[in-house]
N, C-alpha and C positions, 0 to 999 in steps of 0.2 A: 470465399471471403465472408459470406453471411454468417458462418459459424462464429467468426471472430467477434462479431458485433453483439452477440447475445449476452446479456448481463449475467453476473454470477447468480443472481436470484433466480433467473429463468432456467439456467442450467441445473441448479439445485432442485427446482420444482420438477423438471423433467426426470431427474434421477430418482426422486421420491416416487414419481408416477410409475416408472419402470419397476421399482422395487415392490410397490403395492400390487401392480398387475401380476407380476410373477408369483407373489405370495398367495393371491386369490385364485390362481390358475393351476394348471397341471404340473407346472415346474416350481411348486412351492418349496421344494427341498433346496433350490438354489439360493433364495434369500435367507433360508434358515442356516445354511452353511456359511453364507456371507456374514450373518449376524454373529456367528461363532468367531469368524475371522476378525470382525470388528472388535469384539471383546478382547481377543488376544493382541490385537494391534493398536489398542486404544491410546497408548502412551507415545506412539511414534511421532505425532505432530509436536510433542513437547520435548523430544530427544533428537532433534536435528533433521527430522523428516526422512524422506526417501526419494531423493531427486533422481531423475533419469536423463542422462545426456541425450538419449534418443528423442524423448518427448520435447525437451528444450530446443531441439533442432528441427522440429516438425516444420515443413514448408509453410504450413498455414500461419505460423507466427511471423514469417517473412512478409506475407500478405498483410498481416495485422499491423506490423510496424511501418510498412510502406504506405498503408492506407492514409495515415494522418499527414505526414509521416512523423515518427518518433526519433529524436536525436538525443544522444548522451554526450554531454560536454564536460570535459575534465579541466579543472583550474589548478590542480596541484598533484604532485606525486604522493602516493600513499605507501608507506612501508609495509610490506607483506608480513613482517615479523610482529606487527601489532594487530590488535582487534579493534574494530570500529563500530560505532553506532551512528547510522545515517538517519537523520531526522528529515522525513520527506514531507514537502509542503507544495501546494495545498492538496487536500483529499480529492476534490472534484466529485464527480458523480460515481465513476467506476474505477478510479485510480489507474487509468490506462497507462500513464507514463511509468509508474512503478512496476507494473506487470511487464510491460514491453521491454524495459531496461534491465530488470533484475530477475525475470523468470523465463527469458528466452535468450538465445545466443545471437540475435540479429542486430543489436545496436553497438556491439563492440566492447562490452564490459571487460571481458577477460584480456582483451588487447590493451585497453586503456589502463586497467588496474591488474597487471599480472600478479598471480599468487594470492589473490583475494577471492573468497567465495561468498556471494550474497545470499541472505535468507530474508525473504519478505514475510513479515509477521502480520497475520490477519486474525479476525475474531475467532475464538475457539468454537463458536456456534457452528461454523461451516464444516467442522470435522466430524459432526454428528450425522452428516448427510451421506447416505450410502452411495457408493460408486464415485460420487463427486469428490469425496475426500481423497481417494486414491489418485484421481486425475490431478487434483490440486497439489498434492504432495509431490508428484512426479515433476512438477515445474520448479520446485524449490521453495514452495510456500510452506510456512510452519505456523504454529499457534502464536498468538500475541500474549500468552500467559507469562507470568513472571518466571515460571519454571523453564519455559521454552527459551526466553531471552537469556536467562542465566546459562542455559546449556550452550547457546551459541557463543556467548562472550567469555565463558570460562574455558578458554582454550589456550593452554600454556605455549603452544607453538605459534599462536597468532594466525592471521590470515582469514579470520571470519568477519563478516559484516552483517550486523543485525539492522535491517531496514524497517523502520517503524513510521507509519503514517501518523504523525503526532496529533493532528486535529480530530482524527477518528470520525465516527458517525455524526457527531455534533457539527463538525465543519462542513459535512456534505450538504447540510441544509442551507448553507450560505454560498453554495456553488452555482452562482448565477454568472452569465457572461459579464466580464469586466470586474467581477468582485475580487478584492484583494484582502478579504477578511480572514484571519487565521485564528483558530481557537487554540491558544497556547499559554496564556498568562497563568492558568491554574494547573497546567500540565507539568508536573515535576517528577513523575515516576521514572521517565527516561533519564533524567539527570541523576537520580539516585542509583539507577542501574549502571550508568557509566562510571560513577564514582566507586561503586562496590567492586567492579572488575577492572578498573583502570582502562576502560575502553575510550579511545579518542572520539570526540564528538565531531560529526561532519554535517553541517546544514546543507540540504539539497532543495532547490526550488525548481519546480516544473512549470515553466512558462507555457501557457496555452491550455493547461489542464481544465480550467473552468470554462473554456470556450466550446467544448464539445457538445454540450446540450443546453437547451433552455429549460428552465424550471418554473412551475406554476408559482406565482407570487405568494410568498409565505412570510411576511414581515412579523417581527416580534409582536406578540399579543394577538395575532390573528387566530381564528379557530383552527386553521390548518396547522400552523406552527405549534400550537398548544398540543394538538393531537399527535404530531410527529415527535415532539419532545417527550410526551408521555410514553409513547411506544418505545423510544430509545431507553428510557429509564427502566421500563419493565423487562424488556427482552434483550437489551444491549445493542440493538441496531435500529435503524429507522429507514423509511422509504421516501426519498425525495420523489415528487411527482414531476418527472422529466419527459421531454420529447425533443425530437430533432428532425431528421429527414427520413424518407422512405427508401426502398431499394431502387425504384425506378423513377421516383419523383422527389422533389426537394422541399415540399410544403409541410409535410407532417409524417412522422414515423418514429421509430425507436433506435434507428441507426445513428451513431454519432456523426456530427459534421466533420468534413475533412479539413481540420485545422491543424497546423503543425504544432508539435509538442517539443520543446527544448528543455531537457532536464539537465540543470547545471549543478554539478557536484562541487561544493565549496572546499575551502582549505580546512584541514583538521584542527580542532581545538585540543591541545594536549591536556590530558586528564591523568592525574596521579591517583593511584588506588587509595581509597579511603573507606575502610569497612564501617566506620561509625561517624559519618559526617554530621556536623552541626547544622541546624536550620540556616545559620548564616552562610556556611560554606555551600550549601545547596542553592541558596538564593543567589550567591555571588556567581556561581557557575551558570545558573539559569539566565542571569542578566548578560553574562558574557556571550552565551549562545544567542540570545535575542539580538545583541549588537552585531554579531557575525552574520546572522541570517539576514538582517536588514541591510547590511553592507553588501552581501552577495546579491540581493535583489537590486539595490541601487546601482551597483556596478554593471549590471547586465540588462536592466529594464529597457533602455533605449534601443539596444540591439534587437530586442524581441518584441518591439511594437508597443511598449507601455509608454504613454505620454510622460514627459519630464515632471509634471506637477502631481502625478499619481504616486501614492505611497502605501506601504503595507499598513493594515490596521490590525493590531493585536488585541484580542479580547479574551 
């Protein structure tokens, strides 16, 4: 179970460490051969990835999804002849709900949505990490680049789902317990992609995502927040300073708290293909998406422990 709790960043660091140790040792030829493989395989994260049914069914993922536990809730049927763009909210610290639901076979996605194949899009940065990239690709993770999203949505037979964590790294800095702040008002790229390919938009809200860790206070204007946002602008990601519980004690550690995650998939918003949308058309669809996302939250918040007076804050 412990392996499940290690963050992406820690896993990537370990993979880099193994790569460097091999390169400096007697087995230097192995990382050299891998570097050649990396060069030849560089485009795979942008062309649908390389998922493995075997990896997605590893028993360790059952322990992972049962730990919190993670639940996937369906509110509407989805036509498998269509392509969809799932907007996932909120980011949280580690996006545990998105990974558990869309990168493993233990929360019932294929039973709830037969005929659909989910692709979770993450920062291209991660696919430059040796060994880790292959492990990530095998779970169904692909790049968040425009080329990658286009590849997923440009499927004439339908049945593809591009899962995008809309708030990205910026939103992770607001991932404090009880926080309902979503970074979305300036995010229109996903709207343009949906219009370009006629992919139906589906808002997804993951209740409990922000409850898994505590984060060091980083209010706007603080030196920590300024440093974190500067890092995000320079390298494309940032590092929330988080903590939770330990393995054998509950006072401090990096393992997430055992808090239930309920990921609710909303009703689809029909999108007609428009290769050259006007700014007005983009804004109109963006507003429609915001209304449907807010409605999804309001309709389910009481069931999942959100007080009636609490509301989403879009920024």
